[in-house]
C-alpha positions in Angstrom: -8.5 46.3 4.6 -6.7 43.2 5.6 -6.5 40.3 3.1 -7.2 37.2 5.2 -6.6 33.7 3.7 -9.0 31.0 5.3 -7.2 27.6 5.6 -9.8 25.1 6.4 -9.0 21.7 7.8 -9.3 19.2 10.6 -5.6 19.7 11.5 -5.5 16.3 13.0 -2.7 17.1 13.9 -1.3 20.3 12.6 2.1 19.7 11.1 5.0 21.5 9.6 3.6 21.2 6.2 0.5 23.2 7.3 2.8 25.9 9.0 5.1 26.1 5.9 2.1 26.6 3.5 0.5 29.2 5.8 4.0 31.1 6.0 4.3 30.8 2.2 1.0 32.5 1.7 1.8 35.5 3.8 5.3 35.9 2.7 5.1 35.3 -1.0 1.4 35.2 -2.1 0.3 38.7 -0.9 -1.9 37.7 2.0 -1.8 39.7 5.1 -2.8 36.8 7.4 -3.7 33.3 7.2 -6.3 31.9 9.7 -6.5 28.1 10.4 -10.1 27.4 10.7 -10.3 24.2 12.5 -13.2 22.1 11.4 -15.3 20.2 13.8 -16.4 17.7 11.0 -15.8 17.8 7.3 -18.9 16.4 5.5 -16.5 14.7 3.1 -14.6 12.9 5.8 -15.1 10.2 8.5 -15.5 11.8 11.9 -14.2 8.8 14.1 -10.6 9.6 13.4 -10.9 13.1 14.9 -9.4 14.3 18.2 -11.7 16.4 20.2 -12.2 20.0 18.8 -10.5 21.9 21.6 -7.4 19.6 21.5 -7.0 20.2 17.7 -7.6 23.8 18.3 -5.1 24.0 21.1 -2.4 22.2 19.0 -2.8 24.7 16.2 -2.3 27.6 18.6 0.8 25.7 20.0 2.0 25.5 16.3 1.5 29.2 15.5 3.1 30.4 18.8 3.6 34.2 18.8 3.3 34.7 15.0 0.9 37.4 14.6 0.3 36.8 10.8 -1.3 33.4 11.7 -4.3 32.7 13.8 -6.2 29.6 15.1 -10.0 30.0 14.6 -12.5 28.0 16.4 -15.4 29.8 14.7 -16.9 26.6 13.2 -17.3 25.1 16.6 -19.9 27.6 17.3 -21.7 27.1 14.1 -24.3 24.4 13.0 -22.6 21.0 12.0 -21.8 19.6 9.7 -19.7 22.6 8.7 -20.0 24.0 5.2 -17.6 26.6 4.0 -20.1 29.1 2.4 -22.0 29.3 5.8 -18.7 29.9 7.7 -17.7 32.6 5.1 -20.9 34.3 5.5 -20.8 34.5 9.1 -17.1 35.8 9.2 -17.8 38.3 6.4 -20.6 39.8 8.4 -18.5 39.7 11.6 -15.4 41.2 10.0 -16.6 43.9 7.6 -13.3 45.3 7.1 -11.5 42.1 6.1 -11.4 40.7 2.6 -11.5 36.9 2.8 -10.2 34.2 0.4 -9.6 30.5 0.6 -6.4 28.6 0.9 -6.5 25.0 -0.2 -4.5 22.3 -1.7 -4.8 21.2 -5.3 -6.6 17.9 -4.3 -9.3 20.0 -2.5 -9.8 22.1 -5.6 -10.9 19.1 -7.4 -13.7 18.5 -5.1 -15.4 21.8 -5.5 -18.3 20.5 -7.5 -19.4 18.6 -4.4 -19.5 21.7 -2.2 -22.6 23.3 -1.1 -23.6 26.5 -2.8 -20.3 26.5 -4.8 -21.4 29.1 -7.4 -22.1 31.7 -4.8 -18.6 30.8 -3.1 -16.5 31.3 -6.2 -18.5 34.4 -7.2 -17.5 36.0 -3.9 -14.2 34.5 -2.7 -10.9 34.1 -4.6 -9.0 30.7 -4.2 -5.3 30.3 -3.5 -4.1 26.8 -4.4 -0.9 25.2 -3.5 0.3 21.9 -5.3 -0.2 18.6 -3.9 1.5 15.5 -5.2 -0.7 12.9 -7.0 -3.7 15.5 -7.3 -5.8 14.2 -10.3 -8.7 16.2 -11.8 -11.7 13.9 -12.3 -13.6 14.1 -15.5 -16.5 16.3 -14.7 -18.2 19.0 -16.8 -19.6 20.7 -13.6 -16.1 20.8 -12.3 -14.7 22.2 -15.4 -17.3 25.0 -15.4 -16.5 25.9 -11.8 -12.8 26.0 -12.4 -13.3 28.2 -15.6 -15.4 30.6 -13.5 -13.7 30.8 -10.2 -10.8 33.3 -9.4 -8.0 30.8 -8.8 -4.3 31.8 -7.8 -2.0 28.9 -8.4 0.7 29.5 -5.8 4.0 27.8 -6.4 4.6 26.8 -2.8 7.0 24.0 -1.9 5.5 20.6 -2.4 4.9 19.2 1.2 4.0 15.5 0.9 3.1 15.2 4.7 -0.3 14.2 5.8 -2.1 13.8 9.2 -2.5 10.1 8.2 1.1 9.7 7.9 1.8 11.2 11.3 -1.0 9.3 13.1 0.2 6.0 11.5 3.9 6.8 12.6 3.0 7.4 16.2 0.8 4.3 16.3 3.7 2.4 15.2 6.1 3.9 17.6 8.1 6.2 15.4 9.7 9.4 16.4 7.6 12.1 14.5 9.6 15.1 15.9 10.8 16.3 12.7 7.2 16.4 11.0 5.7 18.6 13.9 6.4 21.9 15.5 8.2 20.9 18.7 5.4 22.3 21.0 2.7 20.2 19.2 5.0 17.0 19.4 5.6 17.5 23.1 1.6 17.9 23.7 0.9 14.8 21.7 3.4 12.8 23.8 2.2 14.2 26.9 -1.4 13.3 26.2 -0.6 9.9 24.4 -2.5 10.9 21.3 -2.9 8.5 18.3 -1.4 5.6 19.9 -4.3 3.4 19.4 
């Protein structure tokens, strides 16, 4: 049975921070694979800033290259929107009966779990692997405290990667060379397509 970490995100664009975290999870945290689940629309984020679904999925494939321990998944493109993690997990669990799924997320997302759909069912069924994020602050919430005390959480001491999609998009918009923050194939594609310049 393969242990698969599901790394949800808009990946707008996918950057070296994402790839480093996924690599750490497979090499040091005991996961057999990490699947990048490219989300068409996060209910907690504005949709207007997103590139088209297929473009973000393609960039994620470019970033992964021939690494067979990482995978770009477009499964949420085929499910109802907005996308809810619990629904995607139910679909994947039914489709891949021999896999054991868990979640991979940043510490900042961990502190939003009390806003998630059917969170009690989710934490009962799926462990969570959490990597550190600078500036993550746990809000005061009895509900969140209860969720965190109930969930199976593995805090992974991955390197701090203070890189964000916003930082990269803003850099491109301002004419900066963002080569060193993106996998080369992704940076090449972004330049060819003139993404994020407006």
